[in-house]
Each structure stands twice: as structure tokens, then as C-alpha cells.
N, C-alpha and C positions, 0 to 999 in steps of 0.2 A: 177903715182900710177894710173892712172885711169881705163887701161888695169884692173888692182885688181879685176873687178867684169863686169862681165854683162853690158849690157845696161840695163837699166829699161823695165818692160813690163805695156803697157797698162791694167787699171782694168777696166771692165763692172760689175755693178747690174742691171739683171732685173728683176723686179716684184717682189723683194724680200717680204716675209711676215714670218715672227716669231711668231709664237704664243705656249704661257707658259699657264700652268692651269690656270687660272681666269681672264687671262688680254693676249692682243695680243703687244708686246716688239717694233717690227716693222709691218708699215703696207706701202703695194705698194709703195716700195721704189727702184728710179731707179738711178743710180749713173755711170758717164763714168769719167774714170781720165786718160789722155792723159799719155803716157811712158815719163821718166824722170820728172816731176812735182811733185812737194810737196805739199801735198794738206793737208788741217787741216779738221776734221769733228769735230765741236765745238758743243757744247750745254749744259743745265743742267744736273745734277745728272738723271737718271732716263728717258732720251730722248729717248734711244737705239744706244748709239753712241757704247758701248763699244760692246754690242747684235751684233752690225753690223759687229765690225772688227773682232770678234771670228768668225764668219761666214766665212767671208773671211780668216782666217787663216784656216780651216777646225774645227774648235774646237767649234763650233756648225753648225746643219743643219738648211737650215731655211724650215718651214711649206711646202710654195712653192716659186719659179721664180728661176733663175742663177745667180750664181759666174763667168765668165769668166776673164783669165789671159793671158795677148796674145795672145787675141782670141779663146783659148782650156777653153772647158766646165768642170770648176773641183769644180760643186756643192757635187760632195759625193766622191772627192778622200779624198784620209787620209792626217793630215794634214804636216806627211816627205814628202808627195811624192808632194807636190806642191810647186814651185819656189818663197817660203813665211817663210820670219822669224820676230819675235816680239821682242821687246822689252817693258819690262814691269816696272811699279815705282819701284816692288824692284826687285833688282839688280840679285837677287839668285846666287849669285860665290861660290862656294865652298870654304869653310876658311881651310883647309888643302893641298889645292894644292897652287902652282906660280899662277901671273896672264898668264904666258904663256900656265901651262898646262892647267887652264879654258876656255881661247880663243881655244885651239887644243883639248880640251876635244869633243865635237861633232866628229869633222874631224876623229878622233881617233875610234871612233864607227862606224862610215860609212867608213872603213879600207883606207881611203885617201892616196894617197903619200904625203910624207914630209909635215905631219901638222904640227910640229916643226917651218919649214921652212915659212910656210903657216900662222902659227899663228901671227909668226914673223913684216911677211907682215902687217899685220891687224893691230897690235899695234903700228907700223909703222904709221897708216894712222890715227890712234887716237892719235897719237905724244907724244906716252906710253911704247917705246921701251925700254928705258932706267930702266923701272920702271918691268922690263921680270920677274924677279924672287922674287918679294917682294908675300908677301902675302895680299890678298882682306883688311885683317886690315888695313896693313900697308898705306893706300890711304884715301882718301879724298873722300864725296861724289861724286862730280863731276868727278873724278879719274874713281872711282868704275862704276860711268855710261857709261864714255866710254870705260871702259873694258865690258863691257855688247852689247854697241855697235860692239866692237868690233870683240864679239863672234858673233854678228849677223851675219856683214859682210864678216866674212870668209867663210861662208857658201854657199854664193857667191847666196844672190837671187837678183830675178829681182824684189821686191815690198819688203818693208821694213815695217812693222808693226812697229810701237810706240804708247800703249796704258799706256798715263798720265805720260812717262819715266822721266818728272823732276817737277813733284809734290812733288817729298821729300826735293827738293836742298833748298837753303834759296833763296830769292830774287836777290842780287848781283850774285851768283853762278848760279842760274838760267838764269838770261839775258846772261851771258856767255856763256853757254852750251846751249841757243839756238843761240848765233854767230858761234858757233862752227858746231854744227847738219846742221844748214846752209851750211855751205863752205863744206862740206863733202858730204852733198845732192849735192851739184853743181859742186862734184871735180866728185865723183864715175858712176854720172849722174843715180842714180835710181828712182826708183819712190817711194816717200815716200808717209804713211798716219798714217797721227798723229791727236791721238783722245786726245783732250782736253777740260775743261769744262772755259779756260781761255782767254776771249777776247783778250786781250793783247798780249799774245802767240803766237797766232794764226795769227792776222794781222802782226805781227814781220817776221816770219818765214815763210809762206806758199804763193804758188804762186797762188791759188787757194781755197777759204772757202767756205765749205758745210754746213750753219746753220742747225741744228736739232732741231725738237722739236718735243713730242710725236706722234716717229715712225717715222715721216717724214720729206724731207726735204723740209726749208720753203723758200729758196733760195742761189744757189750758185754763184759765180764768183770771181773777183778779190778783196781783202782785201778793196780797195781803193772803187770798183762800190759800194759791199757792202755799206761802210759805209758814202757815199754821197748820194746815193739812195737805202735805204731802201724799200721793196716792202709790208712788212706785220706788222704791230703794235712789232708781236714778235720780229721780227728783230731789229726795228728800238729802243728796248728798252735793248736789248740783247746784242747788241753787240753796249759799248757806249751807253750813254746816251741822249733820245729826250724830245723836250716839244714836245705835244702832241693837236692838237684841233681840238675836233667836232663841224661841223653846218652842214644843207641844203645849196648847191649852187644854189646863189643870184644870179652871173653874169657870162656869159661865151663869150667871145672871139676866135679869131683865134686862137691869142696865149697866153692866160691865164685865169683861172676860181677865181672866188672866193664865198668864204664861209661867213655866218653873225657868230659871238661870242658876245653874250653879248653886243650888237649892234656895234661891229665895225667889220671889212671888214678884213679879213685875202685871200689872193690872193697869187697860183702858178701856175708855168708856164704846160703849159698844156703838154709840152713832158715829165717833171719831176712829173706828177700824171697820177696813176693807174687806176683812173674813175673819170669819168667825169662828171656824175649827182649824182641826192638823196644826198643822206648824206655821207660825206666822213671824211677823214680824214687827216688835213695837221700837219707835223712836220717840226722842227726847230734843228739844233743841241746847242748845249748852249752853244760854241764859239760862234758858227755867231750870236748870238744874245749881243745888250750892252742894256746899258739903260742912261736916262738921267735924269737933275735934273728939267727940263723944257721941254713939249709936242715939240716934233721934228715937222718942216714942212711937213706938208701932201704932198705923191710923190706918184706917180704912183708906182713907184720902193721899196718903203718902206711902208712894212704892222708895224703898231705901237696898241699896245694895254696901257690903264693903266687910269688916274695913280691905282697904285700898293705900296704896303709897302716893306721894305726889311727886312724879320723875320729871317732869317740867315744867318750868315757867316762864311764862312770854309775855313781854309790857308792850303792849300796843296802842298806848297812849287813853283810848277809853277804857279800857276795860285789860284786865290780868286774864293771863289765859293759861289752866292748870292741866298739866293731863296726868290723873289718877289710873293706872293700874291695880287693877281687883284680881285676885286671884281667881282664874277657873273663869272670872266673864269677861278679863281684855281691858283695853285701857278707852277711860270715859273723859270726854272734854267738858269744863266746866269755865265760862264765862263769869266774872267774878269785876261790876262796876267800878268802876276807878275811881272812888269817896275820897279819894286821899290815905285810908288805910287800912293794908292788904290782912284778912282775914287769916290767911295762913303767910310765911315767906320764906318757911326754909323748905329746900327738896327733902323727901325721905318721912315728913311726915308722916302720919296712919291717919285716914281722914276713915268718914263713910259721906257715902254719897247720898242726894235724896232728891226728888224733883214731886209735883202732883199731880194724881192720876188723871189730872181734867187735861193737863198740858201734855201729854200721852197721844202718839197716834199710832193708828197700825196700816201697814201697808199691804196692799194689792199681793205681792210677789216678796220674794226675799234677795237679800243683797251678794253680790258676787262671793262665790265659794260657799255659800249654803244653798243653795239649789239643790232640789231631791232628786 
């Protein structure tokens, strides 16, 4: 069915700024999305991601800047004249119409030929052809979301915008819909821009993730790249969890640099650090750290901190999460995979924490409260 929808168009935002009375929602935002990519715009509430989506859709005008779709400037083009459709969290289906009529509604208004045939093809694409004559209230939440998707796809947009479309679904259904949405995107070749505050959802579905904070894009890239090499303190803690250590650079070689934290040396490879001098922050993901009852042997390949006390243990199913307090360092989180035997099960145990130097990353800025 790939011929049902034309190839996706690329999207470019140039210097977008959006001011509202009393505050600025978006400040000098630049974004380039290649045609056919699935991109997640990820960030907390109030970061400007939904405003960005509304500007792309034509529902808001930027204070300044340009919106280009397929190389064409559409900054001041009316919403219905853009090759864009939006799927919202609320399905907004007409309860008195059949599913087929819901999908065909926009086609009829545009006086398109064969609206019912096109609507059936769109329903087949989302595997709901069998439900064409049912009413919305006869469908589950996931099925209604697929109808909303079919209604957007039937208009043959080049760019599909998704505004937290899975937020109202329960966890199991949300994961199922993530798989289905990604499969549909790959089949039809559309450019998808998915706005979400759910980090796992963005990581699972997107080819590219753009992390937004305070009206700006802090970092953009493949999910794995952002997770393994966050560049800012915000990205390191919003996209997953991180242990962050702040100190002055005390050693530097051709391949690595080190800081001093409470008398312990913490090193990071230079090619994984954004800053190489002064006061810097070095981080490590909790699953890359481990703890020991006795102090590990010193090694140039290993960062070692401790001893400290286990002050909290949480079982999450796939792992045990340990919070270890080390004097003058603070709390360190360690994830231990649940393989049937927990390495330490008692609160109050004294342990050492270690992690490989190669797993550390250095940030371009300092976490809140540590700014110079």
C-alpha cells in the first residue's frame, strides 16, 4: 500500500521565535528533518514542543523565522493549504458517524473523488477495514487512535504531526501502538514528527530525537547517541538517569582527563568529553556502574569511589536499583540486573562503587546548583 501516500517531505525550521504576552515560548530554534524520517520532539511540559508543532501545522504564527516543507516556505500559509496533518491525543471522532464516514469526512469536504474507496484503503492500512461500519464507541482506545491515524493519512500529507497521540492509552496498549505506528511510518514513507514527554517512547520509536528545554533544542541525534553521549546536564538527566560528578581538571593526557572529587580521581576519555579544562562535570549511567563489598584494585581503566552506605533499594522487575551515599560525594545510583541473585540485599551495607573510564562522558555545562 506504499503508493497510497506520497513520499514524505523534508522539514526545516529557521530561526523560529515565538513570543506570547509575558514570556517567550521558543527562542531561535533551528531544526532540519530529512524526508521519510521518524523524529521525536522530546521535552518536559512547557519546553515549547507543542508550540513548535502548532507553528509547523499553521495553527500559530512565529514571531519571526521561517517554516519550510519540501523546500517551500509555508510560514504564513493557511493550515489547510499545507501538506500536513495532525493526530492529537484526543481522537475527536464523530460519535454519530460510522468509522468509514469518519475517515471519509475530510475527503467529502474537499470534494475528492471516490471518498469511500480512499477511506477504505486508509482503514485497511491501519488494519481496521473489518470495523468500517462500526461506531467509535464500539471500538477500544487503541482502535480509535488508529482511526484518527487513518483519517490523517487519507488526506495524503507529506508530513504527519503527532501531538502526544498515545498519552491516553494504558501501558500495554501504548507499547503495542508504538510498534504499529512505527511499522506504518516505515510502510508509507511519510515524515513523522512526534511530540512527547515520554523518554522511553521517543527512544523506542524515533530515528532522530530532538531534546527540547526552555524553548531551545539542547541536543539532536540518534537515540543511542544521545543516551550514550549526552552533551548537557539536562539531556543526561532527562533522557534516562545519570550520576554526575563535578570537579576541577587535575590531570590531562593525550587520551583522557581527570577531575578530583572528594579526594578520588575520576577520569573520562577526551573524545567523550565536551570540555577539557576548568571545572567540568563527568557522568556515568547507573547500569554502567557496579558496587563491591571490598575495594577494587586500582586500575587506569577503572574509576573507583567509596566506601559508602546503601541507603535505599528498589525492585523494578528487570533490575534492582541501589542508592549509595558516599561521604563528601553524595548519592550514587547503581542498577543491578535482576538475574535471580542480588549482590547485596541489606540496607546499611558498606560498599565501593566502580565504573569503567570508557563508559564515562563529559558535559559541556554543569548541573544546576554547580554553575560558576
